[in-house]
FIKOLZA-1660 file (N, C-alpha, C; in steps of 0.1 Angstrom, whole numbers, plus 5000, padded with zeros to 4 digits):
% residues 257
   i   px   py   pz ch aa at
   1 4011 7379 1001  A  M  N
   1 4019 7386 0987  A  M CA
   1 4029 7396 0995  A  M  C
   2 4039 7390 0989  A  S  N
   2 4051 7392 0996  A  S CA
   2 4058 7411 0990  A  S  C
   3 4056 7413 1000  A  T  N
   3 4060 7432 0996  A  T CA
   3 4074 7437 0991  A  T  C
   4 4085 7424 0992  A  Q  N
   4 4098 7429 0992  A  Q CA
   4 4101 7433 0977  A  Q  C
   5 4108 7444 0980  A  S  N
   5 4114 7453 0968  A  S CA
   5 4123 7455 0966  A  S  C
   6 4130 7447 0975  A  R  N
   6 4152 7448 0972  A  R CA
   6 4156 7437 0976  A  R  C
   7 4164 7433 0967  A  L  N
   7 4175 7419 0970  A  L CA
   7 4181 7427 0982  A  L  C
   8 4180 7413 0994  A  L  N
   8 4189 7417 1006  A  L CA
   8 4196 7403 1009  A  L  C
   9 4208 7402 1020  A  G  N
   9 4217 7399 1018  A  G CA
   9 4227 7393 1007  A  G  C
  10 4225 7377 1011  A  Y  N
  10 4236 7368 0997  A  Y CA
  10 4230 7370 0983  A  Y  C
  11 4220 7370 0982  A  R  N
  11 4213 7378 0969  A  R CA
  11 4215 7390 0961  A  R  C
  12 4220 7399 0973  A  K  N
  12 4225 7414 0965  A  K CA
  12 4240 7409 0963  A  K  C
  13 4247 7401 0968  A  K  N
  13 4261 7403 0965  A  K CA
  13 4261 7394 0957  A  K  C
  14 4255 7379 0957  A  L  N
  14 4254 7372 0942  A  L CA
  14 4254 7381 0936  A  L  C
  15 4243 7390 0927  A  A  N
  15 4235 7398 0917  A  A CA
  15 4253 7405 0917  A  A  C
  16 4255 7416 0926  A  M  N
  16 4269 7420 0922  A  M CA
  16 4282 7414 0917  A  M  C
  17 4283 7404 0922  A  L  N
  17 4295 7390 0913  A  L CA
  17 4289 7386 0902  A  L  C
  18 4275 7387 0897  A  L  N
  18 4269 7381 0884  A  L CA
  18 4274 7395 0878  A  L  C
  19 4273 7403 0881  A  A  N
  19 4275 7416 0871  A  A CA
  19 4290 7416 0868  A  A  C
  20 4296 7418 0879  A  I  N
  20 4310 7413 0876  A  I CA
  20 4317 7407 0865  A  I  C
  21 4311 7395 0870  A  V  N
  21 4316 7386 0859  A  V CA
  21 4313 7385 0845  A  V  C
  22 4299 7391 0844  A  F  N
  22 4292 7399 0828  A  F CA
  22 4304 7404 0825  A  F  C
  23 4308 7420 0834  A  I  N
  23 4314 7425 0827  A  I CA
  23 4328 7421 0819  A  I  C
  24 4335 7415 0830  A  F  N
  24 4345 7406 0826  A  F CA
  24 4347 7394 0812  A  F  C
  25 4332 7393 0816  A  L  N
  25 4335 7382 0800  A  L CA
  25 4327 7391 0791  A  L  C
  26 4326 7401 0786  A  L  N
  26 4324 7405 0774  A  L CA
  26 4341 7415 0771  A  L  C
  27 4342 7422 0783  A  W  N
  27 4358 7426 0778  A  W CA
  27 4371 7412 0774  A  W  C
  28 4367 7403 0781  A  Q  N
  28 4378 7391 0774  A  Q CA
  28 4374 7386 0762  A  Q  C
  29 4359 7386 0760  A  I  N
  29 4357 7384 0748  A  I CA
  29 4360 7397 0730  A  I  C
  30 4360 7411 0739  A  A  N
  30 4367 7419 0728  A  A CA
  30 4385 7416 0727  A  A  C
  31 4389 7414 0736  A  A  N
  31 4404 7409 0741  A  A CA
  31 4406 7400 0727  A  A  C
  32 4400 7389 0731  A  W  N
  32 4397 7377 0723  A  W CA
  32 4400 7381 0703  A  W  C
  33 4389 7393 0703  A  S  N
  33 4383 7397 0694  A  S CA
  33 4392 7405 0685  A  S  C
  34 4401 7412 0695  A  L  N
  34 4409 7423 0689  A  L CA
  34 4422 7420 0690  A  L  C
  35 4434 7430 0682  A  P  N
  35 4449 7424 0681  A  P CA
  35 4447 7430 0699  A  P  C
  36 4465 7426 0703  A  D  N
  36 4470 7429 0718  A  D CA
  36 4469 7439 0724  A  D  C
  37 4476 7445 0713  A  F  N
  37 4477 7464 0712  A  F CA
  37 4465 7479 0716  A  F  C
  38 4454 7468 0705  A  L  N
  38 4445 7475 0705  A  L CA
  38 4436 7473 0722  A  L  C
  39 4435 7457 0726  A  M  N
  39 4426 7453 0740  A  M CA
  39 4433 7442 0744  A  M  C
  40 4438 7450 0756  A  P  N
  40 4445 7437 0766  A  P CA
  40 4436 7432 0773  A  P  C
  41 4439 7416 0774  A  G  N
  41 4425 7408 0783  A  G CA
  41 4426 7411 0795  A  G  C
  42 4418 7404 0804  A  V  N
  42 4414 7408 0816  A  V CA
  42 4428 7407 0824  A  V  C
  43 4438 7391 0825  A  L  N
  43 4447 7386 0834  A  L CA
  43 4457 7399 0832  A  L  C
  44 4465 7399 0820  A  P  N
  44 4473 7412 0815  A  P CA
  44 4474 7425 0827  A  P  C
  45 4456 7428 0827  A  V  N
  45 4458 7443 0834  A  V CA
  45 4454 7438 0851  A  V  C
  46 4444 7427 0852  A  L  N
  46 4445 7425 0866  A  L CA
  46 4462 7426 0872  A  L  C
  47 4473 7415 0869  A  G  N
  47 4480 7419 0866  A  G CA
  47 4495 7433 0870  A  G  C
  48 4487 7439 0859  A  R  N
  48 4500 7455 0859  A  R CA
  48 4492 7460 0873  A  R  C
  49 4477 7461 0877  A  L  N
  49 4469 7465 0885  A  L CA
  49 4477 7462 0897  A  L  C
  50 4476 7453 0899  A  W  N
  50 4479 7445 0914  A  W CA
  50 4495 7450 0916  A  W  C
  51 4505 7454 0905  A  Q  N
  51 4517 7460 0908  A  Q CA
  51 4518 7473 0903  A  Q  C
  52 4509 7484 0897  A  E  N
  52 4504 7498 0905  A  E CA
  52 4503 7499 0917  A  E  C
  53 4494 7494 0921  A  V  N
  53 4490 7494 0938  A  V CA
  53 4498 7495 0949  A  V  C
  54 4512 7491 0943  A  Q  N
  54 4522 7492 0948  A  Q CA
  54 4528 7501 0950  A  Q  C
  55 4529 7509 0940  A  T  N
  55 4541 7516 0939  A  T CA
  55 4537 7530 0945  A  T  C
  56 4547 7542 0950  A  P  N
  56 4543 7550 0961  A  P CA
  56 4536 7559 0948  A  P  C
  57 4541 7560 0934  A  E  N
  57 4530 7571 0922  A  E CA
  57 4515 7565 0925  A  E  C
  58 4515 7557 0922  A  F  N
  58 4502 7555 0919  A  F CA
  58 4494 7558 0938  A  F  C
  59 4497 7556 0944  A  R  N
  59 4493 7559 0962  A  R CA
  59 4493 7578 0959  A  R  C
  60 4500 7582 0953  A  T  N
  60 4498 7601 0953  A  T CA
  60 4488 7602 0942  A  T  C
  61 4487 7594 0928  A  A  N
  61 4480 7598 0920  A  A CA
  61 4464 7594 0929  A  A  C
  62 4462 7585 0937  A  L  N
  62 4449 7580 0943  A  L CA
  62 4444 7591 0953  A  L  C
  63 4459 7596 0967  A  W  N
  63 4454 7604 0969  A  W CA
  63 4455 7620 0966  A  W  C
  64 4455 7620 0955  A  G  N
  64 4452 7637 0947  A  G CA
  64 4438 7634 0944  A  G  C
  65 4434 7625 0937  A  S  N
  65 4421 7626 0936  A  S CA
  65 4411 7626 0944  A  S  C
  66 4413 7612 0956  A  L  N
  66 4403 7615 0969  A  L CA
  66 4407 7626 0975  A  L  C
  67 4415 7635 0974  A  T  N
  67 4416 7651 0978  A  T CA
  67 4404 7660 0974  A  T  C
  68 4405 7655 0957  A  R  N
  68 4394 7669 0949  A  R CA
  68 4381 7664 0952  A  R  C
  69 4377 7651 0953  A  L  N
  69 4367 7642 0952  A  L CA
  69 4363 7644 0967  A  L  C
  70 4370 7647 0977  A  G  N
  70 4366 7648 0986  A  G CA
  70 4361 7663 0994  A  G  C
  71 4366 7667 0989  A  G  N
  71 4364 7689 0990  A  G CA
  71 4350 7691 0983  A  G  C
  72 4352 7687 0967  A  G  N
  72 4342 7687 0957  A  G CA
  72 4330 7685 0965  A  G  C
  73 4331 7675 0968  A  Y  N
  73 4317 7666 0975  A  Y CA
  73 4310 7673 0986  A  Y  C
  74 4321 7671 0999  A  A  N
  74 4314 7678 1009  A  A CA
  74 4309 7694 1003  A  A  C
  75 4315 7703 0994  A  A  N
  75 4306 7717 0994  A  A CA
  75 4294 7718 0987  A  A  C
  76 4294 7703 0978  A  A  N
  76 4282 7705 0971  A  A CA
  76 4271 7702 0983  A  A  C
  77 4279 7687 0985  A  M  N
  77 4271 7684 0997  A  M CA
  77 4258 7694 1002  A  M  C
  78 4268 7703 1013  A  L  N
  78 4265 7712 1022  A  L CA
  78 4256 7721 1015  A  L  C
  79 4261 7729 1005  A  F  N
  79 4254 7736 0997  A  F CA
  79 4239 7730 0990  A  F  C
  80 4239 7718 0988  A  G  N
  80 4232 7710 0982  A  G CA
  80 4216 7710 0993  A  G  C
  81 4220 7708 0999  A  I  N
  81 4207 7697 1008  A  I CA
  81 4206 7718 1018  A  I  C
  82 4213 7727 1022  A  G  N
  82 4210 7740 1023  A  G CA
  82 4201 7744 1019  A  G  C
  83 4206 7744 0999  A  F  N
  83 4193 7755 0997  A  F CA
  83 4186 7744 0993  A  F  C
  84 4182 7731 0993  A  G  N
  84 4175 7726 0996  A  G CA
  84 4163 7724 1004  A  G  C
  85 4168 7725 1020  A  L  N
  85 4163 7725 1024  A  L CA
  85 4155 7742 1032  A  L  C
  86 4160 7753 1024  A  V  N
  86 4155 7767 1026  A  V CA
  86 4143 7763 1018  A  V  C
  87 4149 7761 1006  A  G  N
  87 4136 7762 0993  A  G CA
  87 4123 7753 0999  A  G  C
  88 4120 7751 1014  A  A  N
  88 4112 7742 1016  A  A CA
  88 4101 7754 1021  A  A  C
  89 4103 7760 1027  A  V  N
  89 4107 7772 1038  A  V CA
  89 4100 7788 1029  A  V  C
  90 4112 7785 1016  A  L  N
  90 4108 7799 1010  A  L CA
  90 4105 7797 0993  A  L  C
  91 4090 7798 0991  A  F  N
  91 4087 7790 0979  A  F CA
  91 4091 7798 0967  A  F  C
  92 4095 7806 0966  A  F  N
  92 4096 7818 0957  A  F CA
  92 4116 7816 0949  A  F  C
  93 4123 7811 0965  A  F  N
  93 4136 7809 0965  A  F CA
  93 4136 7792 0962  A  F  C
  94 4130 7785 0959  A  R  N
  94 4127 7776 0955  A  R CA
  94 4125 7773 0941  A  R  C
  95 4115 7781 0936  A  E  N
  95 4117 7782 0922  A  E CA
  95 4123 7787 0913  A  E  C
  96 4129 7798 0916  A  V  N
  96 4141 7805 0914  A  V CA
  96 4152 7792 0906  A  V  C
  97 4154 7786 0924  A  L  N
  97 4169 7776 0923  A  L CA
  97 4163 7769 0914  A  L  C
  98 4149 7762 0917  A  K  N
  98 4150 7751 0907  A  K CA
  98 4151 7751 0893  A  K  C
  99 4148 7765 0888  A  S  N
  99 4149 7768 0874  A  S CA
  99 4163 7772 0870  A  S  C
 100 4167 7774 0876  A  A  N
 100 4181 7776 0871  A  A CA
 100 4189 7767 0871  A  A  C
 101 4186 7753 0880  A  I  N
 101 4190 7742 0882  A  I CA
 101 4191 7736 0865  A  I  C
 102 4175 7736 0862  A  I  N
 102 4170 7726 0852  A  I CA
 102 4183 7732 0843  A  I  C
 103 4178 7743 0838  A  I  N
 103 4190 7754 0828  A  I CA
 103 4200 7753 0828  A  I  C
 104 4210 7750 0838  A  L  N
 104 4222 7747 0840  A  L CA
 104 4230 7734 0842  A  L  C
 105 4224 7724 0852  A  Q  N
 105 4225 7707 0849  A  Q CA
 105 4226 7705 0833  A  Q  C
 106 4220 7709 0824  A  S  N
 106 4221 7705 0807  A  S CA
 106 4236 7709 0800  A  S  C
 107 4243 7717 0811  A  I  N
 107 4253 7723 0808  A  I CA
 107 4270 7707 0816  A  I  C
 108 4276 7704 0802  A  P  N
 108 4283 7691 0808  A  P CA
 108 4296 7699 0817  A  P  C
 109 4298 7694 0827  A  S  N
 109 4305 7699 0840  A  S CA
 109 4322 7701 0831  A  S  C
 110 4325 7696 0821  A  I  N
 110 4336 7693 0820  A  I CA
 110 4341 7709 0809  A  I  C
 111 4329 7713 0800  A  A  N
 111 4325 7727 0796  A  A CA
 111 4331 7738 0806  A  A  C
 112 4324 7732 0819  A  W  N
 112 4330 7747 0828  A  W CA
 112 4345 7749 0831  A  W  C
 113 4353 7741 0828  A  V  N
 113 4370 7740 0832  A  V CA
 113 4376 7750 0823  A  V  C
 114 4373 7754 0808  A  P  N
 114 4382 7767 0808  A  P CA
 114 4383 7776 0814  A  P  C
 115 4368 7780 0817  A  L  N
 115 4363 7794 0829  A  L CA
 115 4369 7794 0840  A  L  C
 116 4371 7779 0846  A  F  N
 116 4370 7783 0858  A  F CA
 116 4391 7778 0857  A  F  C
 117 4395 7781 0847  A  L  N
 117 4410 7776 0852  A  L CA
 117 4417 7789 0844  A  L  C
 118 4407 7799 0836  A  I  N
 118 4409 7816 0837  A  I CA
 118 4407 7822 0845  A  I  C
 119 4398 7820 0852  A  L  N
 119 4396 7823 0868  A  L CA
 119 4400 7823 0878  A  L  C
 120 4406 7806 0883  A  M  N
 120 4414 7804 0892  A  M CA
 120 4429 7798 0889  A  M  C
 121 4431 7797 0878  A  G  N
 121 4445 7790 0873  A  G CA
 121 4448 7777 0877  A  G  C
 122 4458 7775 0871  A  F  N
 122 4459 7758 0873  A  F CA
 122 4460 7756 0889  A  F  C
 123 4452 7743 0893  A  G  N
 123 4456 7742 0905  A  G CA
 123 4445 7736 0908  A  G  C
 124 4447 7731 0919  A  N  N
 124 4434 7717 0927  A  N CA
 124 4421 7726 0930  A  N  C
 125 4421 7740 0930  A  L  N
 125 4406 7746 0932  A  L CA
 125 4396 7746 0921  A  L  C
 126 4405 7748 0909  A  P  N
 126 4392 7747 0893  A  P CA
 126 4386 7735 0892  A  P  C
 127 4392 7723 0897  A  I  N
 127 4384 7708 0894  A  I CA
 127 4378 7707 0910  A  I  C
 128 4382 7712 0923  A  M  N
 128 4371 7710 0930  A  M CA
 128 4358 7718 0928  A  M  C
 129 4363 7730 0922  A  V  N
 129 4346 7737 0918  A  V CA
 129 4338 7728 0905  A  V  C
 130 4347 7726 0896  A  V  N
 130 4340 7712 0888  A  V CA
 130 4330 7706 0891  A  V  C
 131 4338 7700 0898  A  V  N
 131 4337 7681 0912  A  V CA
 131 4318 7687 0916  A  V  C
 132 4323 7700 0926  A  A  N
 132 4310 7702 0933  A  A CA
 132 4301 7707 0924  A  A  C
 133 4301 7716 0918  A  L  N
 133 4292 7719 0908  A  L CA
 133 4282 7708 0902  A  L  C
 134 4294 7696 0897  A  A  N
 134 4285 7686 0887  A  A CA
 134 4277 7679 0903  A  A  C
 135 4282 7681 0915  A  A  N
 135 4271 7670 0925  A  A CA
 135 4261 7681 0933  A  A  C
 136 4264 7689 0926  A  F  N
 136 4253 7701 0936  A  F CA
 136 4239 7700 0928  A  F  C
 137 4241 7696 0917  A  F  N
 137 4226 7693 0911  A  F CA
 137 4217 7687 0914  A  F  C
 138 4222 7675 0913  A  P  N
 138 4215 7663 0921  A  P CA
 138 4208 7664 0935  A  P  C
 139 4222 7668 0946  A  A  N
 139 4218 7668 0957  A  A CA
 139 4203 7680 0956  A  A  C
 140 4208 7692 0950  A  A  N
 140 4197 7699 0954  A  A CA
 140 4178 7694 0953  A  A  C
 141 4182 7697 0939  A  L  N
 141 4173 7686 0935  A  L CA
 141 4166 7675 0938  A  L  C
 142 4169 7668 0946  A  S  N
 142 4166 7657 0954  A  S CA
 142 4159 7659 0962  A  S  C
 143 4166 7668 0972  A  V  N
 143 4158 7675 0984  A  V CA
 143 4152 7686 0979  A  V  C
 144 4150 7694 0971  A  M  N
 144 4135 7700 0966  A  M CA
 144 4125 7692 0967  A  M  C
 145 4125 7687 0960  A  N  N
 145 4115 7677 0956  A  N CA
 145 4110 7666 0970  A  N  C
 146 4117 7664 0973  A  A  N
 146 4114 7660 0985  A  A CA
 146 4105 7666 0992  A  A  C
 147 4111 7678 0993  A  T  N
 147 4099 7686 1009  A  T CA
 147 4089 7690 1000  A  T  C
 148 4087 7690 0993  A  E  N
 148 4071 7692 0980  A  E CA
 148 4060 7678 0986  A  E  C
 149 4067 7669 0991  A  S  N
 149 4058 7657 0988  A  S CA
 149 4061 7656 1006  A  S  C
 150 4065 7660 1014  A  V  N
 150 4059 7659 1031  A  V CA
 150 4049 7665 1030  A  V  C
 151 4041 7661 1042  A  Q  N
 151 4026 7661 1041  A  Q CA
 151 4023 7676 1048  A  Q  C
 152 4010 7679 1039  A  Q  N
 152 4009 7693 1047  A  Q CA
 152 4002 7695 1059  A  Q  C
 153 3996 7682 1067  A  V  N
 153 3994 7679 1080  A  V CA
 153 4005 7680 1087  A  V  C
 154 4018 7678 1088  A  H  N
 154 4025 7675 1096  A  H CA
 154 4031 7689 1095  A  H  C
 155 4033 7698 1085  A  V  N
 155 4035 7710 1080  A  V CA
 155 4026 7722 1092  A  V  C
 156 4010 7715 1090  A  S  N
 156 4002 7723 1094  A  S CA
 156 4002 7723 1112  A  S  C
 157 4004 7709 1120  A  A  N
 157 4005 7705 1133  A  A CA
 157 4021 7712 1135  A  A  C
 158 4029 7716 1133  A  A  N
 158 4043 7718 1133  A  A CA
 158 4040 7735 1139  A  A  C
 159 4037 7744 1133  A  R  N
 159 4030 7757 1129  A  R CA
 159 4018 7758 1142  A  R  C
 160 4011 7752 1145  A  V  N
 160 4001 7749 1153  A  V CA
 160 4010 7754 1170  A  V  C
 161 4020 7745 1172  A  M  N
 161 4024 7746 1179  A  M CA
 161 4036 7755 1185  A  M  C
 162 4036 7766 1168  A  G  N
 162 4047 7770 1172  A  G CA
 162 4063 7773 1169  A  G  C
 163 4067 7764 1162  A  A  N
 163 4081 7760 1153  A  A CA
 163 4081 7770 1144  A  A  C
 164 4089 7777 1146  A  T  N
 164 4099 7787 1140  A  T CA
 164 4102 7775 1125  A  T  C
 165 4109 7787 1114  A  R  N
 165 4110 7782 1103  A  R CA
 165 4125 7776 1106  A  R  C
 166 4127 7776 1113  A  W  N
 166 4146 7765 1117  A  W CA
 166 4141 7753 1125  A  W  C
 167 4129 7755 1133  A  D  N
 167 4121 7740 1137  A  D CA
 167 4118 7738 1127  A  D  C
 168 4111 7744 1118  A  M  N
 168 4100 7734 1107  A  M CA
 168 4111 7726 1098  A  M  C
 169 4124 7731 1098  A  L  N
 169 4138 7727 1087  A  L CA
 169 4141 7717 1098  A  L  C
 170 4149 7716 1108  A  K  N
 170 4152 7707 1116  A  K CA
 170 4144 7694 1121  A  K  C
 171 4130 7695 1123  A  R  N
 171 4123 7689 1129  A  R CA
 171 4112 7680 1121  A  R  C
 172 4111 7688 1113  A  V  N
 172 4099 7683 1099  A  V CA
 172 4106 7680 1084  A  V  C
 173 4112 7685 1077  A  Y  N
 173 4113 7686 1067  A  Y CA
 173 4126 7675 1063  A  Y  C
 174 4136 7680 1073  A  L  N
 174 4151 7675 1071  A  L CA
 174 4143 7657 1079  A  L  C
 175 4138 7657 1086  A  P  N
 175 4135 7635 1086  A  P CA
 175 4127 7632 1077  A  P  C
 176 4121 7643 1070  A  A  N
 176 4110 7635 1063  A  A CA
 176 4116 7636 1046  A  A  C
 177 4129 7644 1045  A  V  N
 177 4134 7647 1029  A  V CA
 177 4147 7627 1035  A  V  C
 178 4151 7629 1043  A  M  N
 178 4164 7620 1045  A  M CA
 178 4163 7605 1032  A  M  C
 179 4151 7598 1030  A  P  N
 179 4155 7587 1020  A  P CA
 179 4162 7594 1009  A  P  C
 180 4154 7605 1001  A  E  N
 180 4155 7608 0990  A  E CA
 180 4168 7619 0994  A  E  C
 181 4175 7624 1003  A  L  N
 181 4185 7632 1007  A  L CA
 181 4198 7621 1004  A  L  C
 182 4198 7605 1010  A  I  N
 182 4205 7594 1007  A  I CA
 182 4206 7592 0992  A  I  C
 183 4200 7591 0985  A  T  N
 183 4194 7589 0973  A  T CA
 183 4203 7597 0964  A  T  C
 184 4200 7609 0961  A  G  N
 184 4206 7621 0962  A  G CA
 184 4217 7625 0958  A  G  C
 185 4221 7615 0974  A  A  N
 185 4239 7621 0974  A  A CA
 185 4245 7608 0967  A  A  C
 186 4239 7593 0965  A  Q  N
 186 4248 7584 0957  A  Q CA
 186 4247 7589 0942  A  Q  C
 187 4236 7596 0935  A  L  N
 187 4232 7601 0922  A  L CA
 187 4245 7618 0924  A  L  C
 188 4248 7621 0937  A  A  N
 188 4259 7630 0936  A  A CA
 188 4269 7630 0931  A  A  C
 189 4277 7614 0940  A  F  N
 189 4288 7607 0943  A  F CA
 189 4291 7606 0924  A  F  C
 190 4283 7595 0920  A  G  N
 190 4286 7590 0906  A  G CA
 190 4291 7606 0896  A  G  C
 191 4279 7617 0897  A  N  N
 191 4282 7632 0889  A  N CA
 191 4299 7634 0891  A  N  C
 192 4298 7635 0906  A  A  N
 192 4312 7642 0912  A  A CA
 192 4325 7636 0903  A  A  C
 193 4323 7617 0907  A  W  N
 193 4333 7610 0902  A  W CA
 193 4338 7613 0889  A  W  C
 194 4327 7610 0881  A  R  N
 194 4329 7614 0865  A  R CA
 194 4335 7624 0860  A  R  C
 195 4328 7635 0864  A  A  N
 195 4337 7652 0861  A  A CA
 195 4351 7651 0875  A  A  C
 196 4351 7645 0880  A  L  N
 196 4367 7646 0889  A  L CA
 196 4378 7642 0872  A  L  C
 197 4375 7624 0874  A  I  N
 197 4382 7621 0863  A  I CA
 197 4385 7628 0849  A  I  C
 198 4373 7635 0842  A  S  N
 198 4373 7640 0832  A  S CA
 198 4381 7656 0834  A  S  C
 199 4378 7662 0842  A  A  N
 199 4387 7670 0843  A  A CA
 199 4402 7670 0853  A  A  C
 200 4405 7658 0853  A  E  N
 200 4421 7654 0861  A  E CA
 200 4425 7657 0846  A  E  C
 201 4419 7644 0835  A  M  N
 201 4422 7647 0822  A  M CA
 201 4423 7655 0810  A  M  C
 202 4413 7662 0811  A  L  N
 202 4417 7675 0807  A  L CA
 202 4427 7687 0811  A  L  C
 203 4431 7688 0824  A  I  N
 203 4430 7700 0829  A  I CA
 203 4455 7692 0831  A  I  C
 204 4457 7685 0833  A  G  N
 204 4464 7677 0835  A  G CA
 204 4473 7683 0843  A  G  C
 205 4467 7688 0855  A  F  N
 205 4481 7693 0866  A  F CA
 205 4477 7682 0876  A  F  C
 206 4488 7685 0881  A  G  N
 206 4493 7670 0892  A  G CA
 206 4491 7656 0891  A  G  C
 207 4491 7652 0904  A  K  N
 207 4492 7636 0906  A  K CA
 207 4471 7633 0903  A  K  C
 208 4465 7623 0901  A  G  N
 208 4458 7618 0896  A  G CA
 208 4452 7611 0889  A  G  C
 209 4440 7601 0892  A  L  N
 209 4439 7589 0879  A  L CA
 209 4437 7592 0867  A  L  C
 210 4427 7607 0870  A  G  N
 210 4431 7607 0857  A  G CA
 210 4440 7615 0846  A  G  C
 211 4443 7621 0849  A  R  N
 211 4455 7626 0842  A  R CA
 211 4463 7613 0841  A  R  C
 212 4466 7602 0851  A  T  N
 212 4473 7588 0848  A  T CA
 212 4471 7584 0834  A  T  C
 213 4454 7585 0838  A  L  N
 213 4447 7577 0823  A  L CA
 213 4449 7587 0811  A  L  C
 214 4452 7598 0814  A  A  N
 214 4453 7604 0802  A  A CA
 214 4468 7604 0791  A  A  C
 215 4476 7599 0807  A  Y  N
 215 4494 7596 0802  A  Y CA
 215 4494 7585 0796  A  Y  C
 216 4485 7571 0799  A  A  N
 216 4486 7559 0795  A  A CA
 216 4482 7564 0779  A  A  C
 217 4469 7568 0774  A  G  N
 217 4466 7571 0762  A  G CA
 217 4474 7576 0755  A  G  C
 218 4482 7589 0760  A  E  N
 218 4491 7597 0752  A  E CA
 218 4501 7590 0747  A  E  C
 219 4507 7581 0756  A  T  N
 219 4514 7570 0751  A  T CA
 219 4513 7557 0748  A  T  C
 220 4497 7557 0741  A  A  N
 220 4493 7546 0734  A  A CA
 220 4499 7530 0742  A  A  C
 221 4495 7533 0758  A  D  N
 221 4500 7522 0767  A  D CA
 221 4489 7514 0770  A  D  C
 222 4483 7508 0762  A  M  N
 222 4468 7501 0764  A  M CA
 222 4468 7494 0777  A  M  C
 223 4478 7483 0777  A  V  N
 223 4476 7476 0792  A  V CA
 223 4473 7488 0801  A  V  C
 224 4478 7498 0804  A  G  N
 224 4479 7509 0811  A  G CA
 224 4466 7520 0809  A  G  C
 225 4461 7515 0802  A  V  N
 225 4449 7524 0798  A  V CA
 225 4441 7519 0808  A  V  C
 226 4439 7502 0799  A  M  N
 226 4425 7494 0807  A  M CA
 226 4430 7496 0823  A  M  C
 227 4438 7495 0829  A  T  N
 227 4444 7493 0844  A  T CA
 227 4438 7501 0849  A  T  C
 228 4440 7514 0843  A  N  N
 228 4437 7529 0851  A  N CA
 228 4421 7529 0852  A  N  C
 229 4417 7529 0835  A  I  N
 229 4400 7524 0839  A  I CA
 229 4394 7512 0851  A  I  C
 230 4405 7505 0851  A  L  N
 230 4396 7494 0861  A  L CA
 230 4404 7499 0874  A  L  C
 231 4406 7501 0879  A  A  N
 231 4413 7513 0889  A  A CA
 231 4405 7525 0892  A  A  C
 232 4394 7529 0887  A  I  N
 232 4385 7537 0884  A  I CA
 232 4376 7535 0890  A  I  C
 233 4371 7523 0880  A  A  N
 233 4356 7517 0882  A  A CA
 233 4352 7508 0897  A  A  C
 234 4366 7502 0899  A  I  N
 234 4369 7494 0916  A  I CA
 234 4367 7507 0925  A  I  C
 235 4376 7517 0924  A  L  N
 235 4377 7528 0933  A  L CA
 235 4360 7532 0937  A  L  C
 236 4353 7535 0924  A  A  N
 236 4340 7537 0927  A  A CA
 236 4329 7532 0929  A  A  C
 237 4333 7516 0925  A  A  N
 237 4323 7507 0935  A  A CA
 237 4323 7505 0950  A  A  C
 238 4335 7505 0953  A  L  N
 238 4340 7504 0967  A  L CA
 238 4337 7519 0978  A  L  C
 239 4334 7526 0968  A  I  N
 239 4330 7542 0976  A  I CA
 239 4319 7538 0977  A  I  C
 240 4312 7536 0966  A  D  N
 240 4294 7533 0964  A  D CA
 240 4287 7525 0978  A  D  C
 241 4295 7513 0977  A  Q  N
 241 4288 7501 0983  A  Q CA
 241 4294 7502 0993  A  Q  C
 242 4307 7509 0997  A  V  N
 242 4307 7500 1016  A  V CA
 242 4309 7514 1021  A  V  C
 243 4311 7531 1016  A  V  N
 243 4309 7536 1023  A  V CA
 243 4293 7546 1021  A  V  C
 244 4290 7545 1012  A  L  N
 244 4271 7548 1007  A  L CA
 244 4259 7541 1008  A  L  C
 245 4265 7528 1008  A  E  N
 245 4252 7522 1012  A  E CA
 245 4255 7517 1026  A  E  C
 246 4263 7520 1032  A  N  N
 246 4261 7513 1045  A  N CA
 246 4253 7526 1055  A  N  C
 247 4258 7539 1045  A  L  N
 247 4260 7550 1054  A  L CA
 247 4235 7551 1053  A  L  C
 248 4230 7545 1038  A  K  N
 248 4220 7548 1041  A  K CA
 248 4217 7531 1049  A  K  C
 249 4222 7523 1050  A  H  N
 249 4212 7511 1062  A  H CA
 249 4215 7517 1074  A  H  C
 250 4223 7531 1080  A  R  N
 250 4220 7532 1092  A  R CA
 250 4212 7541 1097  A  R  C
 251 4210 7552 1083  A  V  N
 251 4203 7559 1085  A  V CA
 251 4186 7555 1080  A  V  C
 252 4189 7548 1072  A  L  N
 252 4176 7544 1071  A  L CA
 252 4173 7528 1072  A  L  C
 253 4175 7528 1084  A  R  N
 253 4177 7507 1089  A  R CA
 253 4164 7502 1092  A  R  C
 254 4153 7513 1092  A  Y  N
 254 4144 7509 1093  A  Y CA
 254 4134 7504 1082  A  Y  C
 255 4146 7506 1069  A  Q  N
 255 4136 7498 1057  A  Q CA
 255 4142 7488 1056  A  Q  C
 256 4153 7484 1059  A  Y  N
 256 4161 7471 1060  A  Y CA
 256 4158 7460 1068  A  Y  C
 257 4148 7464 1078  A  V  N
 257 4143 7452 1093  A  V CA
 257 4143 7442 1086  A  V  C
% end
């Protein structure tokens, strides 16, 4: 009996292609059902997107969003993984941190924007902090939950051999939590991306895909709105599938043999 639990190779690419076709089909059906000024069709939006990607304004907005995303996401992963691993050897700290995360993650990331604007002023910093906060919770929780499932026999064996707390983190817990860590990184990216676009739309500072989307909505440019939504979706899918999925295959290559 086959134990395969995931699609591999061309079947996975086919599934992705069918999902894209299904989304475009629903979009086009909605466009046929509504006036053009409310819902433009797929082809006009694709044509507009092709024009936009060739302009310096789009590249500036793209670079601005990626810079904020990179700074916030990197900080979230650094602290999330670090705190999660520390919780593996400091049990009381783990329970305190987990309780705090459970309480704080119920607050939408965008709700922190007014506070950070007052504390930090307008600029990239409050947006990056919102992004980091959104991505920190799933990253830290995934690592902490994974450390709880590490087999006690491995921990006991390492202690018998004189492993220090640093050795335990590096040689026992980190390799054991790697699958959950990669999954947590993908979940954290989704949170970070949504928080980034929302914060850019709300703050309206500088150039970014979120700010461009908000401006198109303010001017009732529905083709521009759908173009920016499509660009945001494509970019998020590319980062997830090209960067994070390839990283997962490299780190967990033994699962894909």
